[in-house]
RODO-2510 file (C-alpha; in nm, 4 decimals, decimal comma):
residues 309
     n   res          X          Y          Z
     1     m     6,6310     0,4568    16,6608
     2     i     6,4259     0,2119    16,8656
     3     g     6,0467     0,2241    16,8415
     4     v     5,8195     0,1382    17,1340
     5     i     5,4497     0,0820    17,0682
     6     g     5,1784     0,0521    17,3296
     7     e     4,9913     0,2196    17,6108
     8     a     5,0642     0,5302    17,8143
     9     l     4,8358     0,5582    18,1145
    10     i     4,8171     0,7047    18,4620
    11     d     4,9227     0,4915    18,7600
    12     l     4,7069     0,6086    19,0503
    13     e     4,9013     0,4734    19,3474
    14     v     4,7178     0,3919    19,6675
    15     a     4,9504     0,3040    19,9546
    16     e     4,8319     0,0551    20,2157
    17     a     4,9717     0,2833    20,4858
    18     d     4,7815     0,5925    20,3626
    19     p     4,4964     0,4990    20,1255
    20     g     4,3310     0,8402    20,1526
    21     r     4,6092     1,0122    19,9573
    22     p     4,6514     0,8500    19,6143
    23     t     4,9308     0,9786    19,3930
    24     a     4,9160     1,0045    19,0123
    25     h     5,2250     0,8946    18,8169
    26     p     5,2738     0,8579    18,4404
    27     g     5,2788     0,4855    18,3641
    28     g     5,2042     0,2072    18,1220
    29     s     5,4573    -0,0650    18,0500
    30     p     5,5559     0,0383    17,6940
    31     m     5,5751     0,4055    17,7864
    32     n     5,8027     0,3183    18,0789
    33     v     6,0308     0,1246    17,8428
    34     a     6,0529     0,4268    17,6118
    35     v     6,1336     0,6597    17,9027
    36     t     6,4053     0,4223    18,0264
    37     l     6,5694     0,4136    17,6840
    38     a     6,5593     0,7916    17,6498
    39     r     6,7034     0,8481    17,9965
    40     l     6,9825     0,6045    17,9122
    41     e     7,0512     0,8246    17,6071
    42     t     6,9395     0,5816    17,3381
    43     e     6,7321     0,7402    17,0616
    44     v     6,3739     0,6189    17,0977
    45     s     6,0337     0,7019    16,9531
    46     f     5,7056     0,6207    17,1263
    47     l     5,4101     0,5096    16,9144
    48     g     5,1119     0,5664    17,1405
    49     r     4,7637     0,7140    17,1378
    50     l     4,7860     1,0065    17,3799
    51     s     4,4606     1,1627    17,4943
    52     t     4,4116     1,5372    17,4710
    53     d     4,2642     1,5412    17,8249
    54     p     4,4674     1,6748    18,1239
    55     f     4,6148     1,3328    18,2045
    56     g     4,7107     1,2922    17,8386
    57     r     4,8892     1,6250    17,8465
    58     l     5,0713     1,5096    18,1600
    59     l     5,1853     1,1938    17,9791
    60     r     5,3018     1,3890    17,6738
    61     s     5,4977     1,6293    17,8955
    62     h     5,6570     1,3397    18,0867
    63     l     5,7694     1,1715    17,7640
    64     t     5,9042     1,4947    17,6178
    65     r     6,0975     1,5880    17,9331
    66     s     6,2595     1,2451    17,9316
    67     g     6,3735     1,2931    17,5707
    68     v     6,1336     1,0553    17,3921
    69     d     6,0550     1,1332    17,0258
    70     l     5,6775     1,1627    16,9690
    71     r     5,6552     1,2126    16,5932
    72     w     5,4556     0,8882    16,5466
    73     s     5,2283     0,9309    16,8477
    74     v     4,8596     1,0052    16,7876
    75     g     4,6511     1,2774    16,9521
    76     a     4,3408     1,0890    17,0661
    77     a     3,9950     1,2207    17,1540
    78     e     3,9246     0,9357    17,3986
    79     p     4,0130     0,9755    17,7704
    80     t     4,3345     0,8495    17,9309
    81     s     4,3409     0,4983    18,0758
    82     l     4,3885     0,4592    18,4523
    83     a     4,5661     0,1872    18,6481
    84     i     4,4874     0,1739    19,0206
    85     v     4,8078     0,0541    19,1877
    86     s     4,7690    -0,0866    19,5391
    87     l     5,1054    -0,0757    19,7166
    88     a     5,1730    -0,3163    20,0015
    89     r     5,4034    -0,2238    20,2863
    90     d     5,6813    -0,4431    20,1385
    91     g     5,6739    -0,2503    19,8078
    92     g     5,4781    -0,5096    19,6102
    93     a     5,2128    -0,3821    19,3685
    94     n     4,8702    -0,5060    19,2576
    95     y     4,6810    -0,3484    18,9681
    96     s     4,3227    -0,2831    18,8638
    97     f     4,2316    -0,0917    18,5494
    98     h     3,9821     0,1569    18,4075
    99     t     4,0101     0,1036    18,0319
   100     h     3,6632     0,1025    17,8780
   101     g     3,6551     0,3331    17,5772
   102     t     3,9921     0,4900    17,6565
   103     a     4,2591     0,6075    17,4144
   104     d     4,5189     0,3303    17,4197
   105     w     4,3184     0,0511    17,2584
   106     q     4,1663     0,2243    16,9532
   107     w     4,4441     0,1849    16,6933
   108     t     4,3520     0,1922    16,3240
   109     p     4,5869     0,0879    16,0407
   110     e     4,6066     0,4464    15,9136
   111     e     4,7619     0,5619    16,2424
   112     l     5,0716     0,3417    16,2089
   113     p     5,3698     0,4202    15,9808
   114     e     5,3759     0,2298    15,6533
   115     v     5,7562     0,2215    15,6409
   116     c     5,9538     0,1207    15,9493
   117     a     6,2701     0,3236    16,0116
   118     f     6,3582     0,1492    16,3398
   119     d     6,6464    -0,0835    16,4248
   120     a     6,4101    -0,2536    16,6688
   121     v     6,0521    -0,2251    16,7941
   122     h     5,9493    -0,3152    17,1477
   123     a     5,5870    -0,4214    17,2033
   124     g     5,3606    -0,6143    17,4345
   125     s     5,1427    -0,5563    17,7380
   126     l     4,7812    -0,4459    17,7003
   127     a     4,7865    -0,2516    17,3729
   128     l     4,8782    -0,5726    17,1938
   129     a     4,6307    -0,7859    17,3889
   130     l     4,3100    -0,5797    17,3942
   131     d     4,0533    -0,5235    17,1201
   132     p     3,9866    -0,3407    16,9002
   133     g     4,3409    -0,2085    16,8510
   134     g     4,5400    -0,5167    16,9525
   135     p     4,4943    -0,7059    16,6241
   136     v     4,5882    -0,3884    16,4314
   137     v     4,9179    -0,3631    16,6221
   138     e     4,9757    -0,7365    16,5825
   139     r     4,9404    -0,7220    16,2036
   140     w     5,1704    -0,4187    16,1876
   141     l     5,4408    -0,5973    16,3865
   142     a     5,4097    -0,9105    16,1757
   143     r     5,4772    -0,7041    15,8620
   144     l     5,8000    -0,5473    15,9880
   145     g     6,0036    -0,8273    15,8317
   146     e     6,3580    -0,9462    15,8853
   147     s     6,5253    -0,6029    15,8832
   148     t     6,3786    -0,5007    16,2209
   149     t     6,4266    -0,6759    16,5546
   150     v     6,1051    -0,7221    16,7533
   151     s     6,1235    -0,7281    17,1335
   152     l     5,8239    -0,8666    17,3245
   153     d     5,7212    -0,8337    17,6891
   154     p     5,3756    -0,9909    17,7412
   155     n     5,3400    -0,8185    18,0820
   156     v     5,0292    -1,0231    18,1584
   157     r     4,7395    -0,8535    18,3405
   158     p     4,4893    -1,1381    18,4030
   159     a     4,2082    -0,9088    18,5222
   160     l     4,1764    -0,7649    18,1701
   161     l     4,2572    -1,0656    17,9541
   162     g     3,9522    -1,2852    18,0031
   163     d     3,9843    -1,6449    17,8924
   164     r     4,3308    -1,7943    17,9509
   165     d     4,3209    -2,0188    17,6432
   166     s     4,2278    -1,7293    17,4135
   167     y     4,5127    -1,5195    17,5483
   168     r     4,7565    -1,8083    17,5101
   169     r     4,6568    -1,8415    17,1435
   170     r     4,7269    -1,4715    17,0959
   171     l     5,0675    -1,4990    17,2613
   172     e     5,1533    -1,7923    17,0384
   173     r     5,0769    -1,5751    16,7339
   174     w     5,3156    -1,3073    16,8609
   175     l     5,6100    -1,5366    16,9307
   176     p     5,6969    -1,6199    16,5664
   177     f     5,7683    -1,2547    16,4816
   178     s     5,9493    -1,1831    16,8116
   179     d     6,3293    -1,2062    16,8317
   180     i     6,3708    -1,1084    17,1985
   181     v     6,1277    -1,2198    17,4686
   182     k     6,1426    -1,0836    17,8210
   183     v     5,8766    -1,2460    18,0401
   184     s     5,8223    -1,2775    18,4143
   185     d     5,7714    -1,6038    18,5979
   186     e     5,4320    -1,4662    18,7104
   187     d     5,3322    -1,4098    18,3449
   188     l     5,4194    -1,7696    18,2635
   189     a     5,2517    -1,9117    18,5750
   190     w     4,9192    -1,7606    18,4678
   191     t     4,9501    -1,8307    18,0950
   192     y     5,0998    -2,1813    18,1206
   193     p     5,0192    -2,3025    18,4739
   194     e     5,1338    -2,6584    18,4054
   195     a     5,4675    -2,5753    18,2375
   196     a     5,8111    -2,5031    18,3834
   197     p     5,9450    -2,1599    18,2761
   198     a     6,2802    -2,3053    18,1683
   199     s     6,1105    -2,5630    17,9468
   200     l     5,9038    -2,2943    17,7752
   201     a     6,2103    -2,0755    17,7220
   202     r     6,4013    -2,3654    17,5655
   203     e     6,1100    -2,4327    17,3318
   204     w     6,1021    -2,0695    17,2225
   205     i     6,4774    -2,0657    17,1585
   206     a     6,4525    -2,3893    16,9586
   207     a     6,1753    -2,2300    16,7501
   208     g     6,3978    -1,9372    16,6508
   209     r     6,3908    -1,6749    16,9264
   210     r     6,7359    -1,5223    16,9720
   211     l     6,7181    -1,4230    17,3398
   212     v     6,4710    -1,5192    17,6126
   213     v     6,4906    -1,3757    17,9653
   214     v     6,2625    -1,4969    18,2447
   215     t     6,2605    -1,2480    18,5325
   216     r     6,1868    -1,3783    18,8829
   217     g     6,1768    -1,0674    19,1023
   218     g     6,4152    -1,0955    19,3953
   219     e     6,5395    -1,4316    19,2694
   220     g     6,7023    -1,2799    18,9623
   221     s     6,6631    -1,3936    18,6017
   222     l     6,7007    -1,7021    18,3861
   223     v     6,8690    -1,6280    18,0530
   224     f     6,8542    -1,8357    17,7353
   225     c     7,0669    -1,7466    17,4335
   226     g     7,1395    -2,0002    17,1615
   227     g     7,2820    -2,3037    17,3375
   228     d     7,3628    -2,1172    17,6585
   229     e     7,1400    -2,0873    17,9632
   230     f     7,2264    -1,9463    18,3021
   231     a     7,0956    -1,7495    18,5996
   232     v     7,1740    -1,3864    18,6818
   233     p     7,1109    -1,2844    19,0446
   234     s     6,9146    -0,9792    19,1505
   235     r     7,0928    -0,6778    19,2988
   236     p     7,0352    -0,5475    19,6505
   237     t     6,8463    -0,2196    19,6681
   238     n     6,6686     0,0049    19,9176
   239     m     6,3218    -0,1118    19,8156
   240     v     6,0494     0,1511    19,7821
   241     d     5,8222    -0,0264    19,5332
   242     t     5,8424    -0,2515    19,2278
   243     v     5,6371    -0,0270    18,9947
   244     g     5,8096    -0,0057    18,6559
   245     a     6,0953    -0,2389    18,7510
   246     g     6,0275    -0,4871    18,4718
   247     d     5,9869    -0,2067    18,2191
   248     s     6,3166    -0,0429    18,3128
   249     f     6,4741    -0,3896    18,2847
   250     s     6,3443    -0,4196    17,9269
   251     g     6,4601    -0,0701    17,8329
   252     a     6,8060    -0,1218    17,9795
   253     l     6,8397    -0,4587    17,8059
   254     l     6,7656    -0,2980    17,4686
   255     d     6,9999    -0,0093    17,5479
   256     w     7,2908    -0,2479    17,6165
   257     l     7,2260    -0,4508    17,3022
   258     s     7,2073    -0,1343    17,0917
   259     r     7,5296     0,0128    17,2303
   260     h     7,7188    -0,3116    17,1699
   261     g     7,6009    -0,3751    16,8147
   262     r     7,3740    -0,6631    16,9108
   263     l     7,0266    -0,5190    16,8564
   264     r     6,9735    -0,5146    16,4812
   265     p     6,8924    -0,8625    16,3426
   266     e     7,2392    -0,9286    16,2030
   267     g     7,4041    -0,8312    16,5331
   268     l     7,1533    -1,0164    16,7502
   269     a     7,2260    -1,3331    16,5517
   270     r     7,5877    -1,3122    16,6765
   271     l     7,4987    -1,2534    17,0427
   272     t     7,7077    -1,4780    17,2680
   273     g     7,6256    -1,6150    17,6113
   274     p     7,8801    -1,3896    17,7903
   275     e     7,7383    -1,0868    17,6088
   276     a     7,3847    -1,1835    17,7077
   277     r     7,5008    -1,2135    18,0688
   278     s     7,6493    -0,8627    18,0611
   279     a     7,3309    -0,7235    17,9065
   280     v     7,1099    -0,8821    18,1730
   281     e     7,3411    -0,7741    18,4543
   282     f     7,3139    -0,4150    18,3308
   283     a     6,9344    -0,4424    18,3025
   284     t     6,9191    -0,5864    18,6553
   285     a     7,1187    -0,2943    18,7926
   286     v     6,8953    -0,0353    18,6255
   287     a     6,5824    -0,2118    18,7534
   288     a     6,7277    -0,2110    19,1066
   289     v     6,7651     0,1685    19,0913
   290     t     6,4025     0,1987    18,9768
   291     c     6,2901    -0,0103    19,2754
   292     s     6,4608     0,2375    19,5078
   293     r     6,2257     0,5165    19,3881
   294     a     5,8526     0,5756    19,4094
   295     g     5,6629     0,4896    19,0924
   296     a     5,8078     0,4147    18,7502
   297     d     6,1067     0,6494    18,7687
   298     p     6,4023     0,4906    18,5866
   299     p     6,7465     0,6482    18,6241
   300     r     6,9267     0,8682    18,3751
   301     r     7,2623     0,7418    18,2527
   302     s     7,4376     1,0181    18,4456
   303     e     7,2846     0,8813    18,7678
   304     l     7,4360     0,5363    18,7240
   305     p     7,7681     0,4439    18,8869
   306     a     8,0663     0,5058    18,6595
   307     a     8,1254     0,1328    18,6155
   308     l     7,7766     0,0878    18,4736
   309     r     7,7908     0,3936    18,2478
***
């Protein structure tokens, strides 16, 4: 089983063409990763703090219908977090957040399992970055040890992160316990404005990361694995919006690694460049399907072309 820890919130989408009719979709980067894995038929458990309010019940129902295990999720008294998603006519998305006092950021040590039964844990985004719960999640991840692969997607949201230098120090605490890093070029441009993405990725690989993928939207991805580095192009799609595309990419990447015996630490250590290319090509294809749909709606395995399945 793969564990995913982090936020589950409501994406309230406001389209530029019709701003008077917002639409509520289940969202949150980690939750979207968990849903992607479940729809691709990989066993996954979501560790989240789900509010008992109506939006929280909507999130719980969405996760359950997708096949996500919720045994380690917490029923929270605080309200559900909201992300206001402004959609441009070209499908691009900008975000603002309502997070003060909401459920996702209130983790306590007692709410997290003492013994980890996961092959891998995926983390990142806001639940790892925001106080008071972020440091609790960080310490839990750091204690997982060498028997569990840790996958990290920073998924940077500058409007909520405050001081750039403080956030960068946090990120640099997370990297030593992370084996897989998926990061966008936009994340890196904000966090390290003076550094080239490829140079950062090489540094992270040299410091012990097993796989680093830098996504670049329509320009595809840069992949770094051991001594190999290469580009994987994007796939054409009938673009609706980009909401959840990066999250479905992360979920599909983990799905491929799991199915090919390259997710657990001992398997990931043997990952080759050609295997990493195949994994990223699969993740790119799944993300392209997500972009062809409104909101974060990743495909089920049965919906993929036979060659991908």
